[in-house]
Phi, psi and omega in degrees: 000131180291141176300137180079001176283139180293143183205163175204155179259138179214118181052038176088358180249146176258125189238138177268157176281174178103183185302317182296319179299317181299318180297316181296319178300314178303315180302311180301314179301314181296318180298316178294321177299314180296323175298315178298323182294317182295317178302314181299323184288319182291332178281347189246019177293121181288147174283140179294125185280162176291142178259149179279155178288154181289156182285332178202175175105160180269133179290136180225131182299135175089359175302317180257157180295146177295166178293163182305147188295340178289344179233159173244121185256130170238152179235132183226145171190154181232177174061074200249291196257130172293162179296155181305140177081003177290149180282139177271128175235174178297339186235012176216152168058049181255032180298330179292323180293316180289331175294318176296319179294321175300313179300322185292346179274000181049059184278157171282325180218151174243134185238092172285127193261045172089163188050054186286328183223115178267158356268334189247350178070028177290161174299320182295320177291321176301316179291333183269345183225299177305318185298331185272000179237263182293342177299339177289349174255016189300322183300336182243018184271134176237085193286156170241135182274138180250184183284332180290333177298327180281002169294332166268133187309129179066014183053042187293328179296316179303307186293324179293317183294315184271352179070024180256165178247150175297150015268010168083033168225146187195168179233155181205159186260135176235090188064235177272002182267152171244128184238137181248123177258108189254153176256113184266010180279067192284352173277354186241314182251171183274093184284343175293316176298319178296318177298320175299319178296317183297316178299315180298318181290323178290322174298321182277345182229067180295124181229150173293326186232132184216150176229139168248136181236144180194174182274309181282131179275135175299318180235138178198139176263006184295141184294324191287317187236306184073203185300148180245090182298335184292348176266358182303323179300323176296317183294324178300314178298310185295323176297312179298337178260011171063046174292160187258318192224144169234131179242140181210173174230234174080297171280133186274070179204179168244131175213143175243135174250146173294172181297131187230152167272165182302332184276002181095003178280137177287133181226081187300333185250006186217333188285178176263126175276129184239154182228131166259123182228074181259037188248033186283350176140336184301301181189174181237140181255195185239162176290128169265224177282123182296120186280149175304133180096348179291123184257333182203137176219140175206136178221035182248346180219147173283154180185182180227158177258126175253129176241124176254114186258116174267185183297325184215016181206170175209161177236131177246151172216125171262118187240129177273167187292352172269007178085007184268134173279109186265340178208139183200157175182175180221141181211157172271155174290162183284000000 
């Protein structure tokens, strides 16, 4: 730069005056404008909103496009289908409504949380009732076995319908997440062996984000059943491996608990956040004694829980069959 020549600093560049300076200024302005536009676009990508259920029609897997590839979406509910031929009322046998709602969320996977077919879970009953509602989502279903399935010896109807084998627990991957489908019928199967398997799999598959699913809830304010101490061993293993979420049914209501330790102590920075989602259609129960850690409870409408699972975070929405989001939130994995 020649001594005495006019100059000025702009955005970290030194520009001289004259025709060349004007051209340089224009180039800098254009570059800054383009950069700002890119930043604005990336910051304004909208979150995909919850979808309302369709008014009619049979839910079919794959009818709607899947959720965005950056997240893995699952829909969960338990306590689902009445026996074939049962009367539909405002408060019973609404499995067709919840199936439509589940399909409307365009999930990657559906997780029925046990007691999928009342009263005895026979293969004939599965084919006569569950199949015409939630069965339309069978190709993306990751089922959990409940106690009513064992009203048929060995839960034979459940295993025959889904093509799975006893003892009914397994693990699967949902994007970057590891999800455990557990059998909580500990008076029937060997849950000590299951707990040992769970520990081995969690040791072998360390993940930042994990979910355990089962029928019996560790914590529940439902009047009919309440807390299930027999699943505490599962919880202890999951807690020690820093699992994030526990899903269950059994009580026919929806309830969310804050992050808890297996002994019922609140652990806001360490515990497992749990959901009871027994609102799949069979019937609705009532609130009993509100348990410590209960953050939200409702037992007036059927609905499903939608989870959008990101790389290190998740969003939950409890959506009822009228399309209203009744409970929602976002959290990071532990």
